[in-house]
C-alpha distance (Angstrom), angle and dihedral (degrees) to the residues before:
residue distance angle dihedral
X1 . . .
X2 3.81 . .
X3 3.80 112.9 .
X4 3.89 112.1 -108.7
X5 3.76 131.7 -163.1
X6 3.83 86.0 -120.0
X7 3.82 108.7 25.6
X8 3.84 113.8 -154.5
X9 3.74 130.8 172.6
X10 3.74 127.9 -107.2
X11 3.82 94.1 -100.5
X12 3.86 90.9 55.6
X13 3.88 89.1 49.0
X14 3.69 91.4 49.9
X15 3.84 92.5 50.7
X16 3.77 90.7 46.2
X17 3.73 91.8 52.7
X18 3.81 91.4 46.0
X19 3.75 89.9 54.5
X20 3.68 95.5 45.2
X21 3.82 92.0 49.2
X22 3.84 90.3 49.1
X23 3.80 90.0 54.2
X24 3.79 93.0 44.9
X25 3.83 89.0 53.0
X26 3.80 90.5 51.6
X27 3.82 87.1 56.0
X28 3.79 89.5 51.2
X29 3.74 100.7 -103.3
X30 3.90 120.5 116.5
X31 3.88 106.3 -155.7
X32 3.86 87.3 -165.4
X33 3.74 85.7 75.0
X34 3.87 95.8 53.2
X35 3.78 113.4 87.1
X36 3.79 94.4 -161.2
X37 3.82 91.3 53.2
X38 3.82 92.0 49.6
X39 3.72 92.4 47.2
X40 3.79 94.1 50.5
X41 3.79 94.2 42.9
X42 3.87 90.0 54.3
X43 3.74 91.8 47.5
X44 3.83 90.7 50.5
X45 3.82 92.8 48.5
X46 3.80 89.9 45.9
X47 3.82 90.8 54.5
X48 3.92 90.6 -119.9
X49 3.86 89.5 123.0
X50 3.71 137.1 7.2
X51 3.80 128.2 -114.0
X52 3.97 90.0 -100.0
X53 3.63 92.1 52.2
X54 3.74 91.6 48.7
X55 3.90 90.3 52.0
X56 3.83 89.9 48.8
X57 3.85 91.0 52.1
X58 3.84 94.0 45.6
X59 3.79 89.3 52.2
X60 3.75 92.0 50.1
X61 3.81 92.1 48.8
X62 3.88 91.8 49.4
X63 3.80 90.9 47.2
X64 3.87 92.2 49.3
X65 3.86 92.5 48.8
X66 3.84 91.0 48.5
X67 3.89 91.9 46.9
X68 3.87 89.0 48.4
X69 3.79 95.6 48.8
X70 3.79 91.8 48.7
X71 3.76 92.4 53.5
């Protein structure tokens, strides 16, 4: 698994994702419908990337989407 600033185990990651997903659903967004989210979540849970890398990738994805839609 990739070293992280704050190492946590898979169960903690799954709990954190579940809580985050529940909060997003309350706001009207279902992360299960977002391909980038699902891919990043799978990569984090598989240990391919750490949480911080997933956040960075998500921000880049959203930035690219917004840039492309503004053009």
